[in-house]
PDB file of N, CA, C and O in Angstrom:
ATOM      1  N   UNK A   1       0.825  -1.191   0.000  1.00  0.00           N
ATOM      2  CA  UNK A   1       0.000   0.000   0.000  1.00  0.00           C
ATOM      3  C   UNK A   1       0.868   1.254   0.000  1.00  0.00           C
ATOM      4  O   UNK A   1       0.654   2.172  -0.791  1.00  0.00           O
ATOM      5  N   UNK A   2       1.843   1.277   0.893  1.00  0.00           N
ATOM      6  CA  UNK A   2       2.713   2.442   0.984  1.00  0.00           C
ATOM      7  C   UNK A   2       3.581   2.585  -0.265  1.00  0.00           C
ATOM      8  O   UNK A   2       3.802   3.695  -0.749  1.00  0.00           O
ATOM      9  N   UNK A   3       4.065   1.468  -0.779  1.00  0.00           N
ATOM     10  CA  UNK A   3       4.893   1.504  -1.990  1.00  0.00           C
ATOM     11  C   UNK A   3       4.101   2.018  -3.189  1.00  0.00           C
ATOM     12  O   UNK A   3       4.647   2.737  -4.025  1.00  0.00           O
ATOM     13  N   UNK A   4       2.825   1.659  -3.281  1.00  0.00           N
ATOM     14  CA  UNK A   4       1.980   2.138  -4.375  1.00  0.00           C
ATOM     15  C   UNK A   4       1.805   3.648  -4.301  1.00  0.00           C
ATOM     16  O   UNK A   4       1.871   4.334  -5.321  1.00  0.00           O
ATOM     17  N   UNK A   5       1.585   4.161  -3.111  1.00  0.00           N
ATOM     18  CA  UNK A   5       1.421   5.612  -2.944  1.00  0.00           C
ATOM     19  C   UNK A   5       2.707   6.345  -3.287  1.00  0.00           C
ATOM     20  O   UNK A   5       2.670   7.415  -3.895  1.00  0.00           O
ATOM     21  N   UNK A   6       3.851   5.772  -2.899  1.00  0.00           N
ATOM     22  CA  UNK A   6       5.135   6.382  -3.241  1.00  0.00           C
ATOM     23  C   UNK A   6       5.351   6.384  -4.750  1.00  0.00           C
ATOM     24  O   UNK A   6       5.826   7.368  -5.316  1.00  0.00           O
ATOM     25  N   UNK A   7       5.002   5.281  -5.392  1.00  0.00           N
ATOM     26  CA  UNK A   7       5.164   5.188  -6.845  1.00  0.00           C
ATOM     27  C   UNK A   7       4.276   6.206  -7.554  1.00  0.00           C
ATOM     28  O   UNK A   7       4.716   6.863  -8.498  1.00  0.00           O
ATOM     29  N   UNK A   8       3.019   6.342  -7.102  1.00  0.00           N
ATOM     30  CA  UNK A   8       2.114   7.326  -7.695  1.00  0.00           C
ATOM     31  C   UNK A   8       2.629   8.747  -7.481  1.00  0.00           C
ATOM     32  O   UNK A   8       2.582   9.571  -8.394  1.00  0.00           O
ATOM     33  N   UNK A   9       3.113   9.030  -6.296  1.00  0.00           N
ATOM     34  CA  UNK A   9       3.646  10.363  -6.008  1.00  0.00           C
ATOM     35  C   UNK A   9       4.870  10.652  -6.868  1.00  0.00           C
ATOM     36  O   UNK A   9       5.045  11.770  -7.351  1.00  0.00           O
ATOM     37  N   UNK A  10       5.711   9.648  -7.058  1.00  0.00           N
ATOM     38  CA  UNK A  10       6.903   9.827  -7.888  1.00  0.00           C
ATOM     39  C   UNK A  10       6.516  10.113  -9.342  1.00  0.00           C
ATOM     40  O   UNK A  10       7.090  11.000  -9.973  1.00  0.00           O
ATOM     41  N   UNK A  11       5.544   9.364  -9.872  1.00  0.00           N
ATOM     42  CA  UNK A  11       5.093   9.588 -11.246  1.00  0.00           C
ATOM     43  C   UNK A  11       4.448  10.963 -11.406  1.00  0.00           C
ATOM     44  O   UNK A  11       4.642  11.633 -12.420  1.00  0.00           O
ATOM     45  N   UNK A  12       3.687  11.374 -10.405  1.00  0.00           N
ATOM     46  CA  UNK A  12       3.061  12.696 -10.449  1.00  0.00           C
ATOM     47  C   UNK A  12       4.114  13.797 -10.430  1.00  0.00           C
ATOM     48  O   UNK A  12       3.972  14.806 -11.119  1.00  0.00           O
ATOM     49  N   UNK A  13       5.170  13.607  -9.645  1.00  0.00           N
ATOM     50  CA  UNK A  13       6.264  14.570  -9.576  1.00  0.00           C
ATOM     51  C   UNK A  13       7.000  14.648 -10.918  1.00  0.00           C
ATOM     52  O   UNK A  13       7.339  15.742 -11.371  1.00  0.00           O
ATOM     53  N   UNK A  14       7.250  13.501 -11.556  1.00  0.00           N
ATOM     54  CA  UNK A  14       7.904  13.491 -12.867  1.00  0.00           C
ATOM     55  C   UNK A  14       7.059  14.220 -13.907  1.00  0.00           C
ATOM     56  O   UNK A  14       7.582  14.989 -14.714  1.00  0.00           O
ATOM     57  N   UNK A  15       5.753  13.973 -13.883  1.00  0.00           N
ATOM     58  CA  UNK A  15       4.853  14.647 -14.817  1.00  0.00           C
ATOM     59  C   UNK A  15       4.877  16.163 -14.601  1.00  0.00           C
ATOM     60  O   UNK A  15       4.919  16.927 -15.565  1.00  0.00           O
ATOM     61  N   UNK A  16       4.850  16.587 -13.364  1.00  0.00           N
ATOM     62  CA  UNK A  16       4.897  18.012 -13.040  1.00  0.00           C
ATOM     63  C   UNK A  16       6.170  18.653 -13.585  1.00  0.00           C
ATOM     64  O   UNK A  16       6.113  19.732 -14.175  1.00  0.00           O
ATOM     65  N   UNK A  17       7.313  18.003 -13.396  1.00  0.00           N
ATOM     66  CA  UNK A  17       8.578  18.557 -13.873  1.00  0.00           C
ATOM     67  C   UNK A  17       8.615  18.632 -15.396  1.00  0.00           C
ATOM     68  O   UNK A  17       9.160  19.585 -15.954  1.00  0.00           O
ATOM     69  N   UNK A  18       8.046  17.646 -16.070  1.00  0.00           N
ATOM     70  CA  UNK A  18       7.992  17.692 -17.537  1.00  0.00           C
ATOM     71  C   UNK A  18       7.130  18.850 -18.016  1.00  0.00           C
ATOM     72  O   UNK A  18       7.500  19.542 -18.965  1.00  0.00           O
ATOM     73  N   UNK A  19       5.989  19.073 -17.379  1.00  0.00           N
ATOM     74  CA  UNK A  19       5.094  20.162 -17.766  1.00  0.00           C
ATOM     75  C   UNK A  19       5.781  21.503 -17.558  1.00  0.00           C
ATOM     76  O   UNK A  19       5.728  22.365 -18.435  1.00  0.00           O
ATOM     77  N   UNK A  20       6.416  21.688 -16.426  1.00  0.00           N
ATOM     78  CA  UNK A  20       7.102  22.947 -16.141  1.00  0.00           C
ATOM     79  C   UNK A  20       8.240  23.170 -17.129  1.00  0.00           C
ATOM     80  O   UNK A  20       8.424  24.288 -17.610  1.00  0.00           O
ATOM     81  N   UNK A  21       9.008  22.126 -17.443  1.00  0.00           N
ATOM     82  CA  UNK A  21      10.106  22.258 -18.406  1.00  0.00           C
ATOM     83  C   UNK A  21       9.571  22.624 -19.782  1.00  0.00           C
ATOM     84  O   UNK A  21      10.163  23.452 -20.475  1.00  0.00           O
ATOM     85  N   UNK A  22       8.466  22.020 -20.185  1.00  0.00           N
ATOM     86  CA  UNK A  22       7.888  22.328 -21.492  1.00  0.00           C
ATOM     87  C   UNK A  22       7.405  23.778 -21.547  1.00  0.00           C
ATOM     88  O   UNK A  22       7.630  24.462 -22.545  1.00  0.00           O
ATOM     89  N   UNK A  23       6.751  24.250 -20.501  1.00  0.00           N
ATOM     90  CA  UNK A  23       6.289  25.636 -20.464  1.00  0.00           C
ATOM     91  C   UNK A  23       7.458  26.614 -20.490  1.00  0.00           C
ATOM     92  O   UNK A  23       7.385  27.651 -21.151  1.00  0.00           O
ATOM     93  N   UNK A  24       8.521  26.296 -19.786  1.00  0.00           N
ATOM     94  CA  UNK A  24       9.698  27.160 -19.772  1.00  0.00           C
ATOM     95  C   UNK A  24      10.360  27.188 -21.147  1.00  0.00           C
ATOM     96  O   UNK A  24      10.717  28.256 -21.644  1.00  0.00           O
ATOM     97  N   UNK A  25      10.522  26.023 -21.760  1.00  0.00           N
ATOM     98  CA  UNK A  25      11.225  25.934 -23.038  1.00  0.00           C
ATOM     99  C   UNK A  25      10.442  26.552 -24.188  1.00  0.00           C
ATOM    100  O   UNK A  25      11.036  26.889 -25.212  1.00  0.00           O
ATOM    101  N   UNK A  26       9.133  26.712 -24.053  1.00  0.00           N
ATOM    102  CA  UNK A  26       8.348  27.364 -25.094  1.00  0.00           C
ATOM    103  C   UNK A  26       8.723  28.836 -25.224  1.00  0.00           C
ATOM    104  O   UNK A  26       8.648  29.399 -26.316  1.00  0.00           O
ATOM    105  N   UNK A  27       9.118  29.452 -24.138  1.00  0.00           N
ATOM    106  CA  UNK A  27       9.416  30.879 -24.156  1.00  0.00           C
ATOM    107  C   UNK A  27      10.879  31.197 -24.452  1.00  0.00           C
ATOM    108  O   UNK A  27      11.222  32.350 -24.715  1.00  0.00           O
ATOM    109  N   UNK A  28      11.729  30.201 -24.412  1.00  0.00           N
ATOM    110  CA  UNK A  28      13.153  30.414 -24.629  1.00  0.00           C
ATOM    111  C   UNK A  28      13.456  30.341 -26.117  1.00  0.00           C
ATOM    112  O   UNK A  28      13.047  29.397 -26.793  1.00  0.00           O
ATOM    113  N   UNK A  29      14.169  31.328 -26.622  1.00  0.00           N
ATOM    114  CA  UNK A  29      14.605  31.337 -28.011  1.00  0.00           C
ATOM    115  C   UNK A  29      16.124  31.249 -28.034  1.00  0.00           C
ATOM    116  O   UNK A  29      16.795  32.036 -27.367  1.00  0.00           O
ATOM    117  N   UNK A  30      16.676  30.303 -28.790  1.00  0.00           N
ATOM    118  CA  UNK A  30      18.137  30.200 -28.848  1.00  0.00           C
ATOM    119  C   UNK A  30      18.738  31.436 -29.506  1.00  0.00           C
ATOM    120  O   UNK A  30      18.212  31.948 -30.495  1.00  0.00           O
ATOM    121  N   UNK A  31      19.823  31.895 -28.953  1.00  0.00           N
ATOM    122  CA  UNK A  31      20.499  33.074 -29.474  1.00  0.00           C
ATOM    123  C   UNK A  31      21.533  32.618 -30.502  1.00  0.00           C
ATOM    124  O   UNK A  31      22.430  31.844 -30.168  1.00  0.00           O
ATOM    125  N   UNK A  32      21.423  33.086 -31.746  1.00  0.00           N
ATOM    126  CA  UNK A  32      22.395  32.653 -32.755  1.00  0.00           C
ATOM    127  C   UNK A  32      23.775  33.228 -32.466  1.00  0.00           C
ATOM    128  O   UNK A  32      23.912  34.402 -32.121  1.00  0.00           O
ATOM    129  N   UNK A  33      24.793  32.388 -32.609  1.00  0.00           N
ATOM    130  CA  UNK A  33      26.177  32.798 -32.384  1.00  0.00           C
ATOM    131  C   UNK A  33      26.894  32.701 -33.713  1.00  0.00           C
ATOM    132  O   UNK A  33      26.841  31.666 -34.377  1.00  0.00           O
ATOM    133  N   UNK A  34      27.564  33.768 -34.104  1.00  0.00           N
ATOM    134  CA  UNK A  34      28.260  33.793 -35.384  1.00  0.00           C
ATOM    135  C   UNK A  34      29.732  34.085 -35.218  1.00  0.00           C
ATOM    136  O   UNK A  34      30.217  34.304 -34.108  1.00  0.00           O
ATOM    137  N   UNK A  35      30.436  34.085 -36.332  1.00  0.00           N
ATOM    138  CA  UNK A  35      31.866  34.362 -36.340  1.00  0.00           C
ATOM    139  C   UNK A  35      32.111  35.782 -35.842  1.00  0.00           C
ATOM    140  O   UNK A  35      31.436  36.721 -36.265  1.00  0.00           O
ATOM    141  N   UNK A  36      33.072  35.931 -34.949  1.00  0.00           N
ATOM    142  CA  UNK A  36      33.419  37.231 -34.400  1.00  0.00           C
ATOM    143  C   UNK A  36      32.743  37.553 -33.083  1.00  0.00           C
ATOM    144  O   UNK A  36      33.104  38.538 -32.438  1.00  0.00           O
ATOM    145  N   UNK A  37      31.785  36.762 -32.666  1.00  0.00           N
ATOM    146  CA  UNK A  37      31.100  36.997 -31.395  1.00  0.00           C
ATOM    147  C   UNK A  37      32.007  36.631 -30.225  1.00  0.00           C
ATOM    148  O   UNK A  37      32.892  35.784 -30.346  1.00  0.00           O
ATOM    149  N   UNK A  38      31.773  37.280 -29.102  1.00  0.00           N
ATOM    150  CA  UNK A  38      32.476  36.950 -27.867  1.00  0.00           C
ATOM    151  C   UNK A  38      31.613  35.987 -27.063  1.00  0.00           C
ATOM    152  O   UNK A  38      30.416  36.213 -26.882  1.00  0.00           O
ATOM    153  N   UNK A  39      32.231  34.911 -26.583  1.00  0.00           N
ATOM    154  CA  UNK A  39      31.500  33.897 -25.824  1.00  0.00           C
ATOM    155  C   UNK A  39      32.300  33.516 -24.589  1.00  0.00           C
ATOM    156  O   UNK A  39      33.503  33.764 -24.512  1.00  0.00           O
ATOM    157  N   UNK A  40      31.618  32.908 -23.623  1.00  0.00           N
ATOM    158  CA  UNK A  40      32.256  32.314 -22.459  1.00  0.00           C
ATOM    159  C   UNK A  40      32.219  30.801 -22.614  1.00  0.00           C
ATOM    160  O   UNK A  40      31.325  30.260 -23.263  1.00  0.00           O
ATOM    161  N   UNK A  41      33.195  30.119 -22.015  1.00  0.00           N
ATOM    162  CA  UNK A  41      33.253  28.664 -22.083  1.00  0.00           C
ATOM    163  C   UNK A  41      33.149  28.118 -20.663  1.00  0.00           C
ATOM    164  O   UNK A  41      33.718  28.686 -19.730  1.00  0.00           O
ATOM    165  N   UNK A  42      32.430  27.027 -20.505  1.00  0.00           N
ATOM    166  CA  UNK A  42      32.324  26.402 -19.189  1.00  0.00           C
ATOM    167  C   UNK A  42      33.693  25.918 -18.741  1.00  0.00           C
ATOM    168  O   UNK A  42      34.462  25.376 -19.535  1.00  0.00           O
ATOM    169  N   UNK A  43      33.990  26.116 -17.475  1.00  0.00           N
ATOM    170  CA  UNK A  43      35.284  25.708 -16.943  1.00  0.00           C
ATOM    171  C   UNK A  43      35.400  24.194 -16.855  1.00  0.00           C
ATOM    172  O   UNK A  43      36.512  23.675 -16.757  1.00  0.00           O
ATOM    173  N   UNK A  44      34.289  23.474 -16.887  1.00  0.00           N
ATOM    174  CA  UNK A  44      34.319  22.011 -16.837  1.00  0.00           C
ATOM    175  C   UNK A  44      35.029  21.427 -18.048  1.00  0.00           C
ATOM    176  O   UNK A  44      35.610  20.345 -17.966  1.00  0.00           O
ATOM    177  N   UNK A  45      34.986  22.133 -19.166  1.00  0.00           N
ATOM    178  CA  UNK A  45      35.598  21.634 -20.392  1.00  0.00           C
ATOM    179  C   UNK A  45      37.107  21.540 -20.230  1.00  0.00           C
ATOM    180  O   UNK A  45      37.715  20.560 -20.660  1.00  0.00           O
ATOM    181  N   UNK A  46      37.717  22.542 -19.619  1.00  0.00           N
ATOM    182  CA  UNK A  46      39.169  22.537 -19.460  1.00  0.00           C
ATOM    183  C   UNK A  46      39.622  21.798 -18.204  1.00  0.00           C
ATOM    184  O   UNK A  46      40.815  21.550 -18.032  1.00  0.00           O
ATOM    185  N   UNK A  47      38.682  21.444 -17.323  1.00  0.00           N
ATOM    186  CA  UNK A  47      39.025  20.728 -16.092  1.00  0.00           C
ATOM    187  C   UNK A  47      38.038  19.577 -15.877  1.00  0.00           C
ATOM    188  O   UNK A  47      37.190  19.660 -14.988  1.00  0.00           O
ATOM    189  N   UNK A  48      38.130  18.503 -16.676  1.00  0.00           N
ATOM    190  CA  UNK A  48      37.140  17.429 -16.545  1.00  0.00           C
ATOM    191  C   UNK A  48      37.241  16.655 -15.235  1.00  0.00           C
ATOM    192  O   UNK A  48      36.273  16.005 -14.838  1.00  0.00           O
ATOM    193  N   UNK A  49      38.390  16.707 -14.551  1.00  0.00           N
ATOM    194  CA  UNK A  49      38.544  15.977 -13.296  1.00  0.00           C
ATOM    195  C   UNK A  49      38.052  16.735 -12.086  1.00  0.00           C
ATOM    196  O   UNK A  49      38.100  16.211 -10.973  1.00  0.00           O
ATOM    197  N   UNK A  50      37.575  17.966 -12.272  1.00  0.00           N
ATOM    198  CA  UNK A  50      37.080  18.815 -11.181  1.00  0.00           C
ATOM    199  C   UNK A  50      38.115  18.950 -10.066  1.00  0.00           C
ATOM    200  O   UNK A  50      37.793  18.762  -8.893  1.00  0.00           O
ATOM    201  N   UNK A  51      39.343  19.271 -10.424  1.00  0.00           N
ATOM    202  CA  UNK A  51      40.411  19.386  -9.438  1.00  0.00           C
ATOM    203  C   UNK A  51      40.531  20.795  -8.871  1.00  0.00           C
ATOM    204  O   UNK A  51      41.352  21.023  -7.982  1.00  0.00           O
ATOM    205  N   UNK A  52      39.744  21.737  -9.352  1.00  0.00           N
ATOM    206  CA  UNK A  52      39.860  23.124  -8.892  1.00  0.00           C
ATOM    207  C   UNK A  52      39.156  23.391  -7.573  1.00  0.00           C
ATOM    208  O   UNK A  52      39.562  24.288  -6.834  1.00  0.00           O
ATOM    209  N   UNK A  53      38.132  22.650  -7.264  1.00  0.00           N
ATOM    210  CA  UNK A  53      37.416  22.877  -6.015  1.00  0.00           C
ATOM    211  C   UNK A  53      36.078  23.557  -6.236  1.00  0.00           C
ATOM    212  O   UNK A  53      35.724  23.924  -7.357  1.00  0.00           O
ATOM    213  N   UNK A  54      35.346  23.717  -5.152  1.00  0.00           N
ATOM    214  CA  UNK A  54      33.983  24.239  -5.229  1.00  0.00           C
ATOM    215  C   UNK A  54      33.919  25.728  -5.528  1.00  0.00           C
ATOM    216  O   UNK A  54      32.963  26.194  -6.147  1.00  0.00           O
ATOM    217  N   UNK A  55      34.917  26.474  -5.098  1.00  0.00           N
ATOM    218  CA  UNK A  55      34.852  27.921  -5.249  1.00  0.00           C
ATOM    219  C   UNK A  55      35.490  28.418  -6.538  1.00  0.00           C
ATOM    220  O   UNK A  55      35.645  29.626  -6.720  1.00  0.00           O
ATOM    221  N   UNK A  56      35.855  27.528  -7.416  1.00  0.00           N
ATOM    222  CA  UNK A  56      36.459  27.915  -8.691  1.00  0.00           C
ATOM    223  C   UNK A  56      35.395  28.540  -9.595  1.00  0.00           C
ATOM    224  O   UNK A  56      34.214  28.213  -9.480  1.00  0.00           O
ATOM    225  N   UNK A  57      35.807  29.433 -10.487  1.00  0.00           N
ATOM    226  CA  UNK A  57      34.834  30.020 -11.408  1.00  0.00           C
ATOM    227  C   UNK A  57      34.232  28.968 -12.332  1.00  0.00           C
ATOM    228  O   UNK A  57      34.901  28.009 -12.719  1.00  0.00           O
ATOM    229  N   UNK A  58      32.971  29.157 -12.677  1.00  0.00           N
ATOM    230  CA  UNK A  58      32.275  28.191 -13.516  1.00  0.00           C
ATOM    231  C   UNK A  58      32.427  28.498 -15.002  1.00  0.00           C
ATOM    232  O   UNK A  58      32.119  27.651 -15.841  1.00  0.00           O
ATOM    233  N   UNK A  59      32.892  29.685 -15.336  1.00  0.00           N
ATOM    234  CA  UNK A  59      33.042  30.101 -16.727  1.00  0.00           C
ATOM    235  C   UNK A  59      34.440  30.644 -16.958  1.00  0.00           C
ATOM    236  O   UNK A  59      35.062  31.186 -16.044  1.00  0.00           O
ATOM    237  N   UNK A  60      34.937  30.496 -18.191  1.00  0.00           N
ATOM    238  CA  UNK A  60      36.222  31.053 -18.602  1.00  0.00           C
ATOM    239  C   UNK A  60      35.992  31.913 -19.835  1.00  0.00           C
ATOM    240  O   UNK A  60      35.054  31.692 -20.602  1.00  0.00           O
ATOM    241  N   UNK A  61      36.856  32.887 -20.008  1.00  0.00           N
ATOM    242  CA  UNK A  61      36.748  33.677 -21.230  1.00  0.00           C
ATOM    243  C   UNK A  61      36.867  35.144 -20.940  1.00  0.00           C
ATOM    244  O   UNK A  61      37.260  35.515 -19.834  1.00  0.00           O
ATOM    245  N   UNK A  62      36.556  35.969 -21.857  1.00  0.00           N
ATOM    246  CA  UNK A  62      35.835  35.751 -23.108  1.00  0.00           C
ATOM    247  C   UNK A  62      36.747  35.235 -24.222  1.00  0.00           C
ATOM    248  O   UNK A  62      37.961  35.437 -24.202  1.00  0.00           O
ATOM    249  N   UNK A  63      36.127  34.568 -25.189  1.00  0.00           N
ATOM    250  CA  UNK A  63      36.808  34.047 -26.362  1.00  0.00           C
ATOM    251  C   UNK A  63      36.089  34.544 -27.610  1.00  0.00           C
ATOM    252  O   UNK A  63      34.892  34.827 -27.580  1.00  0.00           O
ATOM    253  N   UNK A  64      36.841  34.646 -28.712  1.00  0.00           N
ATOM    254  CA  UNK A  64      36.267  34.989 -30.011  1.00  0.00           C
ATOM    255  C   UNK A  64      35.865  33.712 -30.733  1.00  0.00           C
ATOM    256  O   UNK A  64      36.587  32.716 -30.689  1.00  0.00           O
ATOM    257  N   UNK A  65      34.726  33.738 -31.392  1.00  0.00           N
ATOM    258  CA  UNK A  65      34.328  32.629 -32.258  1.00  0.00           C
ATOM    259  C   UNK A  65      34.997  32.863 -33.605  1.00  0.00           C
ATOM    260  O   UNK A  65      34.712  33.854 -34.277  1.00  0.00           O
ATOM    261  N   UNK A  66      35.892  31.949 -34.006  1.00  0.00           N
ATOM    262  CA  UNK A  66      36.588  32.103 -35.285  1.00  0.00           C
ATOM    263  C   UNK A  66      35.906  31.337 -36.408  1.00  0.00           C
ATOM    264  O   UNK A  66      36.042  31.695 -37.578  1.00  0.00           O
ATOM    265  N   UNK A  67      35.166  30.274 -36.057  1.00  0.00           N
ATOM    266  CA  UNK A  67      34.496  29.474 -37.081  1.00  0.00           C
ATOM    267  C   UNK A  67      33.343  28.717 -36.446  1.00  0.00           C
ATOM    268  O   UNK A  67      33.462  28.205 -35.333  1.00  0.00           O
ATOM    269  N   UNK A  68      32.230  28.648 -37.157  1.00  0.00           N
ATOM    270  CA  UNK A  68      31.103  27.821 -36.729  1.00  0.00           C
ATOM    271  C   UNK A  68      31.277  26.469 -37.411  1.00  0.00           C
ATOM    272  O   UNK A  68      31.090  26.354 -38.622  1.00  0.00           O
ATOM    273  N   UNK A  69      31.637  25.436 -36.630  1.00  0.00           N
ATOM    274  CA  UNK A  69      31.918  24.115 -37.193  1.00  0.00           C
ATOM    275  C   UNK A  69      30.615  23.385 -37.497  1.00  0.00           C
ATOM    276  O   UNK A  69      30.389  22.975 -38.636  1.00  0.00           O
ATOM    277  N   UNK A  70      29.770  23.222 -36.511  1.00  0.00           N
ATOM    278  CA  UNK A  70      28.444  22.613 -36.645  1.00  0.00           C
ATOM    279  C   UNK A  70      27.505  23.407 -35.756  1.00  0.00           C
ATOM    280  O   UNK A  70      27.907  24.397 -35.145  1.00  0.00           O
ATOM    281  N   UNK A  71      26.270  22.977 -35.684  1.00  0.00           N
ATOM    282  CA  UNK A  71      25.316  23.617 -34.797  1.00  0.00           C
ATOM    283  C   UNK A  71      25.778  23.442 -33.356  1.00  0.00           C
ATOM    284  O   UNK A  71      25.951  22.313 -32.897  1.00  0.00           O
ATOM    285  N   UNK A  72      25.980  24.536 -32.640  1.00  0.00           N
ATOM    286  CA  UNK A  72      26.442  24.574 -31.251  1.00  0.00           C
ATOM    287  C   UNK A  72      27.864  24.050 -31.071  1.00  0.00           C
ATOM    288  O   UNK A  72      28.237  23.665 -29.963  1.00  0.00           O
ATOM    289  N   UNK A  73      28.670  24.028 -32.145  1.00  0.00           N
ATOM    290  CA  UNK A  73      30.075  23.646 -32.074  1.00  0.00           C
ATOM    291  C   UNK A  73      30.882  24.732 -32.763  1.00  0.00           C
ATOM    292  O   UNK A  73      30.626  25.061 -33.922  1.00  0.00           O
ATOM    293  N   UNK A  74      31.865  25.296 -32.048  1.00  0.00           N
ATOM    294  CA  UNK A  74      32.579  26.459 -32.550  1.00  0.00           C
ATOM    295  C   UNK A  74      34.077  26.293 -32.361  1.00  0.00           C
ATOM    296  O   UNK A  74      34.529  25.623 -31.433  1.00  0.00           O
ATOM    297  N   UNK A  75      34.838  26.912 -33.252  1.00  0.00           N
ATOM    298  CA  UNK A  75      36.280  27.035 -33.077  1.00  0.00           C
ATOM    299  C   UNK A  75      36.510  28.373 -32.383  1.00  0.00           C
ATOM    300  O   UNK A  75      36.022  29.406 -32.842  1.00  0.00           O
ATOM    301  N   UNK A  76      37.251  28.355 -31.278  1.00  0.00           N
ATOM    302  CA  UNK A  76      37.452  29.551 -30.467  1.00  0.00           C
ATOM    303  C   UNK A  76      38.903  29.980 -30.482  1.00  0.00           C
ATOM    304  O   UNK A  76      39.808  29.181 -30.722  1.00  0.00           O
ATOM    305  N   UNK A  77      39.103  31.274 -30.216  1.00  0.00           N
ATOM    306  CA  UNK A  77      40.453  31.799 -30.034  1.00  0.00           C
ATOM    307  C   UNK A  77      40.420  32.779 -28.876  1.00  0.00           C
ATOM    308  O   UNK A  77      39.378  33.350 -28.554  1.00  0.00           O
ATOM    309  N   UNK A  78      41.579  32.966 -28.253  1.00  0.00           N
ATOM    310  CA  UNK A  78      41.676  33.891 -27.127  1.00  0.00           C
ATOM    311  C   UNK A  78      41.618  35.322 -27.640  1.00  0.00           C
ATOM    312  O   UNK A  78      41.597  35.554 -28.849  1.00  0.00           O
ATOM    313  N   UNK A  79      41.594  36.261 -26.741  1.00  0.00           N
ATOM    314  CA  UNK A  79      41.563  37.669 -27.124  1.00  0.00           C
ATOM    315  C   UNK A  79      42.850  38.086 -27.829  1.00  0.00           C
ATOM    316  O   UNK A  79      42.853  39.049 -28.596  1.00  0.00           O
ATOM    317  N   UNK A  80      43.950  37.363 -27.572  1.00  0.00           N
ATOM    318  CA  UNK A  80      45.226  37.664 -28.218  1.00  0.00           C
ATOM    319  C   UNK A  80      45.335  37.014 -29.596  1.00  0.00           C
ATOM    320  O   UNK A  80      46.277  37.307 -30.332  1.00  0.00           O
ATOM    321  N   UNK A  81      44.401  36.142 -29.964  1.00  0.00           N
ATOM    322  CA  UNK A  81      44.405  35.509 -31.273  1.00  0.00           C
ATOM    323  C   UNK A  81      44.886  34.072 -31.287  1.00  0.00           C
ATOM    324  O   UNK A  81      44.940  33.463 -32.356  1.00  0.00           O
ATOM    325  N   UNK A  82      45.238  33.505 -30.137  1.00  0.00           N
ATOM    326  CA  UNK A  82      45.711  32.125 -30.070  1.00  0.00           C
ATOM    327  C   UNK A  82      44.509  31.178 -30.146  1.00  0.00           C
ATOM    328  O   UNK A  82      43.559  31.309 -29.374  1.00  0.00           O
ATOM    329  N   UNK A  83      44.556  30.222 -31.083  1.00  0.00           N
ATOM    330  CA  UNK A  83      43.454  29.286 -31.279  1.00  0.00           C
ATOM    331  C   UNK A  83      43.454  28.229 -30.184  1.00  0.00           C
ATOM    332  O   UNK A  83      44.502  27.694 -29.825  1.00  0.00           O
ATOM    333  N   UNK A  84      42.272  27.934 -29.656  1.00  0.00           N
ATOM    334  CA  UNK A  84      42.135  26.888 -28.645  1.00  0.00           C
ATOM    335  C   UNK A  84      41.995  25.542 -29.346  1.00  0.00           C
ATOM    336  O   UNK A  84      41.120  25.394 -30.199  1.00  0.00           O
ATOM    337  N   UNK A  85      42.826  24.559 -29.016  1.00  0.00           N
ATOM    338  CA  UNK A  85      42.821  23.300 -29.763  1.00  0.00           C
ATOM    339  C   UNK A  85      41.708  22.334 -29.384  1.00  0.00           C
ATOM    340  O   UNK A  85      41.379  21.459 -30.185  1.00  0.00           O
ATOM    341  N   UNK A  86      41.118  22.447 -28.214  1.00  0.00           N
ATOM    342  CA  UNK A  86      40.200  21.414 -27.734  1.00  0.00           C
ATOM    343  C   UNK A  86      38.729  21.746 -27.972  1.00  0.00           C
ATOM    344  O   UNK A  86      37.866  21.011 -27.494  1.00  0.00           O
ATOM    345  N   UNK A  87      38.412  22.806 -28.680  1.00  0.00           N
ATOM    346  CA  UNK A  87      37.005  23.148 -28.896  1.00  0.00           C
ATOM    347  C   UNK A  87      36.543  22.713 -30.252  1.00  0.00           C
ATOM    348  O   UNK A  87      35.382  22.922 -30.604  1.00  0.00           O
TER     349      UNK A  87
END
C-alpha cells in the first residue's frame, strides 16, 4: 500500500517537472552565435577531473568565435588571437 502511494507520487512529480520544463522551453529562443562573437566557455571543459574545487569560477573567457563548425560547435580563439585546440 505504501509503496503504491510512493510510486504514484513519484510519477506525479515526474509529470509536473515535464510540464514545467515544457512551459519554460516554449518561451526560450536560442540566441544565434556567429563568427566574431564573444563567448564564455564552461570551466568544466578545461578541467574534466574537477580538481579546482567548489569555489572555482564556472566560466572562462571571453573568447572569439573564429568558425562555426556545426550547430552549437565552434572554433574559439583567445583575445590575443591564439586558437584553442580542444574546442
